[in-house]
N, C-alpha and C positions, 0 to 999 in steps of 0.2 A: 739772791733772796728767795730762792727755791730749795727744795728739798732734792737730794740727789736723784736726777731721773734714771730711769733703767738703763741698762747698757746698748739698748737697741730700742730706738723710738718704734721701727716697724715691727718689733717682735709683739705678736699680739695674744701671746700665751696669758694665763691666767694672774690677774693682779692681785694683791692682798689690800684689804680695805685700811683706810687711815688709822693708825694707832696713835691715841694721844691721851695725854693724862689731863687734859681740860675738855670738859664735857659741855662747857656753855660759854658765851661773851666773857671775855677776860675782865676781870675787876678794874683793871688800870686802864682799860681802853682810853676812856674820855680824857683823862689825867695824859696819857702819852700823846693822843692825837693834838690837843690842845697844844700842849707844849712845843710840838714841831711847827705846828701852824703858827707859832708866835716867834718862832727863833730862826734866824737865817742860817741855811745851809753853806758852810763855807769850804767845803772840800775842793781843792784843785781838781778841774776836769783835766782828765787823760787825754793827750794828744791823740793817741790812737781812736777816741772815741769822737773828737772833733773832726777827724780825718771820716771817719764813717758816717757821721752826721751831715756834712758836706757833700758827700758823696749822694747820700739818699735823696736830700733835696735838690740838689742837681738834676736827679732823675725823673722827678715829678712832671708829667705831662698832663695832668687831668686838673680840674678847679677843686675837687673836693680830694681831702686827704683822710685816708685810714690808718692806723698803726694796728698792727697786730704783735703784741708786746709779749715776748717769751716764746716765738714761734716754733722753736725746736727744730725738727728738720725741714720745716719751711712748708709741709702740706697744706696747713690751714691757710698760710698765705695766697697759695694758690687758689683754693676753694674759695677764699673772699675775693679774689680777683675776678672770679667768673661770676659771683653774686652780685659784685657791684662793678660792673663795666664802667660805669662813669665816674668812677673814683681812683684814686691811686693809692694803693696799699704798700705800706712800709712794714717788711717782716723784721724784726729785732730780735736777736738772743746772743747771748755772751758765748755760745758754743754751738756752732751750727754743723753738726754732723750731716755729711752726706749733703749738704745743701747746693753745692754747684752740680753736682750729678742730677740731683731732683729738678733743679730748675732748668737745666739744659734738656732734660727729657721732655719737659712741659711747656718750653718757652716757644711763644707766638713769634711772628716777625718782629724785629725791634720797635718800629714805629707803631706798632699796635698794643706794645707791652705796658700793662698799667700795674706793674708792681716791682717791687726790688727786695733783696734779702740783705741784711749787714749783719756784720758781727760787731756788737757794742755792749755796753755795760747799759742797762736801763736807766739807772740813775742818772748817769751822765747824759743819755740821750734825751730823757723827759726834761731836764734842766735847759739843755741847749735848745729845745724845740719851745719850752715855755719864755725863755728868755727872747727868743724871736717872735714871740706872740703868734705861735702856730695856732690855729683853731682845727679841732678834728671834726668829721662828719661823724664817724664812729671810732671808739676805742675797744680793741678786744684784749683781755688780758685771760688768757684761757688755761689749761692744765699744765704742769701737775701741781700739786697742793704745795702751798708755801708753809713749810716750818711749822708743823703741828703741835710741837711740844710747848708747854706753857710759858716757859723763859724766852721763848723766841718770839714773842710778840711784837718786838721792833723790827724783827726782819720780814715781816708781814708788810704787803704793800702800805696797806691803810695804816701800820704803826711806823713806818719809816719816815726819814726825813723828807721825802719827796711826793708826800701825799698831797703837799699843795700844788706841786707841780702837775699832778693828774689832774686836780681839779681844773687848774688853770688851762689845761688842753681843750676842756670843753667836750662836748659832743654827745652822742649815745653811747655809753660806756656798757659793756658786757663782759661779766665774769661766769666762767663756768669752774665746777669744781665737784669732786665727789666726797669733799667735806663741808657740810652745811654749816658749822659755826664759822668757818673763814667768811662764808659770804654773809652770814648774819653780822658779823663783826664789820665788815666793810660797809653794811648798810647803816648801822650805827654811827660809824664814822661819819659818812654822808649827811645823815641826821643832825650832826653836830654843827654842820655848816647850811643847815635849811635845804638839802636835797631830800628828796624822796626816791627810795629805790623799793623794787619789788624782788623778792628770793623765792622761787618757786621750784619744783621738781621739773627737769629738762626731759621733754617727751623726743625721743630720736630713734631713728632705726638705720640700720646699716647703709643705705645709699646717701643718707645725710650726715655720717660722720665727719666732723670738721677736721679731725686730726687722729693720727695714730691712739693718742693717748685716750681721746674719746672712743675710740674702738675697743681699746684695751679694757678700760674701765667697765664699759656696758657689756662687753663679752665676758667678763667677771660678775655679772648680774649685780653691779653696784649701782646705787641710786645715783643719778647725776642731777646736779643743782645748777641753777642758772640766776645771776643778778642782773637786773638791767635797770638803768636810770638815765635821766636825761641832765646833763650837767649845765645846759643852757638855759634849765628853768629852774627855780627855786620855790619853796613850798609857801613863801610869804604871799 
């Protein structure tokens, strides 16, 4: 559900800004979101995603759970593990480049490890977690930008069949992007189900980069944006 990532996430060379034929929120956003929320998604779940999910759940050793969804090379997962030592962070990505090396270089002793990385499709992973009534403390859905062309609305997470599963997982959700339209759409989708979100520029400096993507976009002098919402609280 993401646009093609750069060939190397550790390559911090200049990055081009998002190019899209869509300058504002999509006209069909409400229709698409509502349809998915009212329709059961019946696609079979792949066995390798079930295996990855079961492995991740078996590793949890903290009372709170955080998802780092679309973790790329896994650096963001490591940073979140340091920031939230009392939670267990699960980094999920369908293509984890260099993940084993990165984890090995940074891994604490096994009994103190509060994170894991798994290779899985987010659509299936979220469905499995929601079916098990997993409730998150935080849910991070970070860079890169998903499908900026107008006809790709249904490939963005809020326009996908699993938006309902994202809601069901609850917790404090945070998205970061260098394309504000994506976050404004996500906020509108949340508003349809009575959740309030804030979208604002992200102020970040080099020591606080959460991932290589964030460093790459920021070093290219692009404005970064942040969405925050508490899915455990509605606006009623």
